[in-house]
N, C-alpha and C positions, 0 to 999 in steps of 0.2 A: 462651639460651646460658648454659651453666654457667661460672662464674668462680671463681677462687681467692679465699678470704676475705682481706680487707685491712683496714688501719686506717681508722677513720672520718675524715671530713673535719674534724670537731671536734678530734680528737686531733692530726691533722696540723697544724692551725692553732695549737693550744696549744704543740706542740713548736716550731713556727716562731717564735712570739712569744718563747718562752723562749730559743731559740737566738740570736735577734737581740738580746735583752736581755743575754745573756752576752757576746756579741761587743762590744756597746756598753760594758759594764763593763770587759772586758779592754782595749779601746782606751783607755778613760779611765785605767786603771792604767798602761798603757804610756806615755800622755802624761805622767803624773806622773813616771815614771822618766826619760823622755827629756828633759823640760824642767825637772826639779827635782833628782832624786836624783843624776843623773850629774855635776852641778856641785858637789855637796857633797864636800869633801875627805875622804880616807880617814884622814888623820892630823891631829891638832890639838894645839897647844901651849898649855897653860893657865899663866898667870902668877898665882900666889896671893901677895898681899902678906904675909899672916900665915901663916907655915909651920906654926904650931901648929893651924890650923883644918883639919878633915877635909872634903874636898870629896866630895860624893855627888851622884847624879842621872845623867841621860842626857846625854852629851856629843854635840854635833851633828857627828858624823862618820858617814860612809856606812855602815859596818858596823853601828853601833848603830841607825841609822834603819831599815836593812833588817831587822834582827833584830826590831824592834818592828812594822815596817810589813807584813811578809810574812804573819804569821798573821791580822792584821786584814783584809788584802786577800783572803785565802782565805775568811774568814768572810763578807765582803761578797759575794763571788762565789757562795758557797753560798746566801746569802739571795736574791740576784738569781735564781738558778736556781729555788728554790721559789716565789718571788713571781711569776716569769715563767710557770711552769707553772700555778699556781692562777689568776692573773689572765688568762692566755691562755685557759684552759678556760672561765672565766666569760664573757669577752668573745666567744669563738667561739660559745658557746651562745646569747648574745643576738643575735649577727649572723646565725646560722643558724636562728633560730626561725621566720622566714617561710618558709624552705625546708622545714622540717619540716611546716608547715601545707600547703604545696603538695604534698608527698609524700603526706600523709594524704588530701588531696582526690583525688589520683591513684588511690590504693588504693580509695577509695570509688567512684570512677567505674569502675574495673576490675571491681568487684563488681556493677556494673549500675545503680547509683543515679546518674543524671545530674542530679538536682535540686539536688545539693549545690553551694554556691559558696564560694570562699575569702574574698572580700570583705576583702582586706588593707587595713588602715588605715595612715595615716601619709603622709609626704612621698613624692614620686615618686622612685624609684630603680630599680635593676635588678630587685630582687625584686618591687617593686610592678608594674613593667611585665610581668614574667613571670606574676604572679598575675592581672592584668587580662586578659592574652592567653589564659590558661588558662580563666578564667571565660567569656570570649566564645566560646571553642571549645566548652565544655560547653553553653552556651546554644544554639549552632547545632546541635550533635549532638542535644540533647534535642528541639528543634523539628523537626529532620529525621525522627527516629525516630517522634515523635508523629504527624507528617504521614503517614508510611508506615502506621502502625497505624490511623489514621482511614480511610485509603484502603482498606486490607484489610477493615476492619469495614464500611464503607459499601458496598464492592463485594459483599461476602458478603450483606449485607441486600438489596441490589438483585437479586441472583441468586435469592434464595429464592422470590420471588413467581412469576416465570415457570417455575421448575423445579417448584414445587408445582402450577401449572396444567397443565404437561405431564404430570406424574404422574397427575393426575386424568383427563385425556383418555386416557392409555394404559390406566388401569384400566378406564374405560368401554369402550374398544375391545376389551380383552382379555376382559372379562366379557360382551360382547355375544353372545347365543345365536345370532344370525344369522351370526356369523363362525366359521369353523373355526379350528383351531390355526394360528397365524401366527408363524413363526420371527422375522420382522423385528420384530414387536411385542414379542416376548420380549426380543430384543436391545436394542431401544429402552428397554424397561422397566428392564433391568439397567443400561444406561448412565445413565438418568435417576436411578435410586437411587444410583448411584456419584457422580453430580454433586451430589446432595443431601447425601450423606455428606461430600463434600469441602467443600461450603459450610459445613455445620455445624462441621466440624473447623477451618476457617479462622476462623470466628467465635470458637470456643473458644480457638484459639491467640492471636488478637488480644486477647481478654479477659484471658488469662493474662499476656501481655506488658505490658498496661497496669496490671495489679494492682488493677483496680477491682472489688473484691468485699469483702463483709462477713465478718469473721472471727468464729468462734464455736467453742466446745469441740466436738471431734470425736474419736471413737474409731476408729482404723484397723481394729481387729479386727472391729467391726460392719460397717464398709463392705466389708471383704474377704469376710465371710460372705455379705453380700447380693449382691456381684458374682459370687461363686462359684456361688450358687444360680441367678442369672440365666443364666450361661453354661454351666450343667450340661448342658442339652440339646445344645448344640454339641459339648461334650466327649464326650458319649455317642455322638453321631453319628459321631465319628471314633475311637471306642473308646479314649479317653484317660481316665485316672484322675486325678481332682482330689483331692489330699490336703491338707487345711487344718488347721493347728495355730494357733489364735488365742489370744493372750494380750492383756490390755488394753494398748493403745498410744495414750494420749490425746495430742492436740495441738490447736492452734488453727488454724482455716482455714475455707475454704469447703466445706461438705458436698458441693455439686454438683461442684466441680472435683476434690476428692479422690476422689469416687466415679468420676468419669470417668477419673482417673489410674489407679485400681485396676482398673477394667474394661478399660482399654487394655492394661495389663500382662498380665492373665490372658488376654485375647483374643489378644494378640500371641503369648503362649506357646503357645496352642492352635493358631493358624494356622501358626506356624512350627515346630511339633513334627514328629515323624515322620509320614509319611502316614497310618498307622494305628497305634494302640497308643501306649505310652509313659505317662509319669507327670508330672504337674505338681504341684509342692509350693508351697503358699502359707503363709507364716509371719509372724506379727506378735508383737511384744513391745516392752517398754520397757527400755532399757539406759542407765544413767547419766543423761544429760541429753537423750537422744534417743528418739524413737519409731521403731521399725524395721518395715519391710515388705519381705519377700523373696519373690520369685517365681522358681522354678527349673523349667526344662523339660528334656526329654531329646531335643532335636532334633538337627539335623545339626551337625557341627563347623564353627565359624566361624573364618576366618583372623584373626590378631590385628590386622592392618592395617585390617580392616573395622569394628572396634568403634568407633573415634572418629567414624565417619560415620553410625552408626545413629540418633543423636539429631538428625540434620539433616533438614529437611523433604524429603519425597518420596524417602527412602532406605529400602531394604529389605534385610534380611539374606539373603533368598533370592528367587528369581524368583517372581512371583505365578502360581500354577497354578490358582486357583479363581476363579470369576466370580460367586460368591454375594455376599450382603450383608455377609458377615464377612471378605471378602478384604482389606479395608482400602484406604486411599488413600495410604499412605506417610507419614502424619502421626502415627501412633500414639505412637512413642517421642519424637517432637518435641514433641507435646502434653504427654507425661509430663514431659519435661525442663523445659518452660516452667512447668508447674504446680508442680513441685518447687522451681524457682528462685524463683517468686513467693511460696512459703511459706518461703523462707530455709532450704531443705534441700539435701541432696546426693544425686545419682544415680550409682550405680556399676554398671558392666557388666563381668562377669568370665566368660570362656568356661569351660565345664566340660571336664575332661580327656576324658570319654567322649562329648562332644557336648552341644549345648544351651547354655543361657545362664543365669547367675545374676545377677539384677537386684536391687539393694538400694536402697531409698529410706530416707533418714534425715531426719526432721523434728524440730524442737525439741519437747521433751517439755513437756506441761502438767501441773503438779503436781496 
């Protein structure tokens, strides 16, 4: 929710300290006036024995005392104001330092890193209780997410063996010369391939979420060229033109995961392009401190409210109308989003005015 900008808590505390100090100083001066100056007479009679002697100095009458007291009182109040603001700013900063650490830890957790802990030292107080509660919450969240990821990985591993056996049996039955064309076997074979693709996608999604991979120098331009060459037969089958302009885009990461990311982007652009025809543009370059990968297709127009859901698992921009191995399982962009996030990059989806989608991946540049 958008909020109007306001003053910081530190500034508010500093102003409060200065205001209380000014009030205390004003009350002290008022006490001096009430209990001292008001009882000093305004007129005094001096008796000088020697009339030839000149009398000089300040005579203790109210008007003289006020004339000398008022400027010094104003100077003291000005000093209290400056001292209160400076001292309040320093004291507020020291008091709010634990809160700044808690805020930084919250931002770190929001970015996806749950391993960070505040570990606030010192005696037990409100800030220490808040930091300890926040650390406990992060520990429980990290344990819960790790448990979910282990479950997904283990379930996917357990599914691979029976699915592979089923595929082998279906291949043997389909290639048996004693059997004629069997529509049921073809459907079972397609469903089995889809289940295998789903299992592999879940494994890859779990691996990207865990961030358990070795980083090494990678050039996105070479990966994009290899993925384009691999998917060229599928594009030609659908009469789609692949136009690639590759400039060096070095980064650090997993070659396997980045290759899968690029393949998913191009394959997604082909599958969700126009039924026949159209153009897909792949572009890589390095700009500033980032390496850029862009994939643009000329598909159907997408409503703006659909874009935020495209990177969620099992979400598709259009209904699946093909039953071949390239139809996807609804995890293509979800895997892309996970891989980009694991490589500390950003993923941007922008609908083209004439239809289709512009997908931009930005990863940290390797010098």
